[in-house]
N, C-alpha and C positions, 0 to 999 in steps of 0.2 A: 586324288589324294584322301588317305584315310583321315578321318578326324577323331580325335578324343575329345569327346564334347564336354567334360567335366575335369578341371574347370575351364571355363572361358572367360578370358578378360576382354571388356569392351570400354573403349574409351574413342574420344575424339581428337584429332589434331587438325590444326590449321596451318596451311602452307600457300604462301602467296594469297590470303584471304579468300582460299577456298577451303571449306571444311570437309575432312575425310573420318568416316567411321572406320574404326579398326578393330578387329576381332583377332585374338591369338589364343592357342591352345598350346600346350606342351606334349611332345611326342618324343619320348626318349630325350637325346640331346639337342633335339630341333625344337623352334617354335614354328607352328603352323600360322600364318598370319594371312588375314585377308583384311585387304584396303579398298574399300568401294567397290567389292565384289570380286577383285582379283586376288588370286592365291599364291603366296609365296612360301617356300621352306627356307627357313633361317637358321643358320648356325652361327653363335657368335663366340669368338675366343679373345680373351684379354692379350693385350701386346702392351709392352712397356710404354711409358710416358703419356697415358691417357688416350691411348690407341686402341681400337678393337677392330679384329679380323672378323669380317663378316661374310658368310657364304650365301648367298641368295639363288636359290633355284640352280645350285652347281657353280655359280660365277662369284669369284672372290673378290671382295672389295675392302679396302680400308677406310674405317670411319674414325675421326679424331673428334673428340667432344670439345669443342671450343668455349663454350658457355652454357651453363645451366642455371635457370632460376625456377621458380615456383610458376612462372607464367609463359616461359620459353625455353627451347632447347636450341642451340645453335651448334650444327654438325658440319663437318666437311667431309663429303661422300666422294671419295674418287677425284679429289681435287677442287669439287665444287661445294660452295658454301650453301648451306641451307637452313633457314630459321624456322622452326616448327612452333607455332603458338599453342598454348593449352588454354582451353575454354576456361573461364573465370572459375568455376566450381570445381574442376578437375576431377570430375566424376564421370562413370561411363556413360554413355549415349542416354540422353535424357528420354529418347523414345522407347528404351529398354527398362531403364530403372528409374523409377519415379523418384526415388528419395533414399538416401542412405541411412534416415532414421526410420527404423520400423515402427509402424504404429502398433506392433504386438509387443507387448511387455516392456514399452519403453526402452528399446534397445536401438544402439547404433551398430549396424552391420558392415562389415568390410565389402565394399564394392568389388574387390579384386584380391587375388592372392598375392602375397608378398611379406616383405618383413617390416615390421613396426620399426621405424626409424626414430620417431619422436612422438610423444603425448603432449599436446600443447596445452591442456587443460589439467585442472584439479577437481577432485571430489568438492562440491559446494560452490564451484564457478556457475555464475549467471552467464550465458553467452547469449550473442546477438547472432543474427542472420548473417551469414557470411564470415564467421570467426572460426579459424583453424583449430580444428580438433585434434587431428592425428594425421602423421605423415607415414606413407607406406610405400617402400621401394621394390618396384617390380619391373624386370626387364632393363634394369639400368636407369630406369626412370622413376623420380621420387613424385607421388601424386599426393597432394594435400585434401584430406577430406574435411569439408567445411560444413558449419552447421546450415541446415536449411530452414530453421525457425529459431526463436528465442526460446531457450530452455535453462533448465538447472541440471548441472551434472550431479548424479546421484552416486555413481559407482566408476572406478576405472577397471575395466575387465582384463583388456590387453596389457602386455608389458612390453616397454623398450627393448628390442632385440628380438623378439618373439616372431616366428613364422607363423603366419596367420592364413586360413583359406578363405576363399569367397564366402560370404554369409556368416561368417564366425563374429559373434558379439564384439565389439570393442570397447564399448561405455553403456551405461544406464543412464537414463535421464529421467527426469518428472514429468 
């Protein structure tokens, strides 16, 4: 499978108390997804009433989103219910990205490409460790980017509704 290395989205999901590292690249209309070293070619098509038609390595499946919160995603895949938990910080795998806040120039950088769904802070806000800062939607999943330290927000760089790429500045902090 040919891989388009840029941009790569990395994140962790937990299913049945087992953590899986996930990598995803976009190639045309498909996602090239690696889960724990296994490769999948995935094409998603929206269907009516909260369902998605997914073609995974040529095999069609119907996926229904039963519930979605910041910490979990409950899906019905081919008739089987699965609950995927998101690690607390909802950031890419910690072994690959040390922090979403760059020590260079006091910037919060987007850890993944996607659409800015909401900005939870304002300029001048003082935030604590774990405070939600920005929510980004990618691949039909919302990821909340949280503060990894206590800091003060100096400037909001990104805008709600804006598409961002991995590594793009979202906020400036002091």
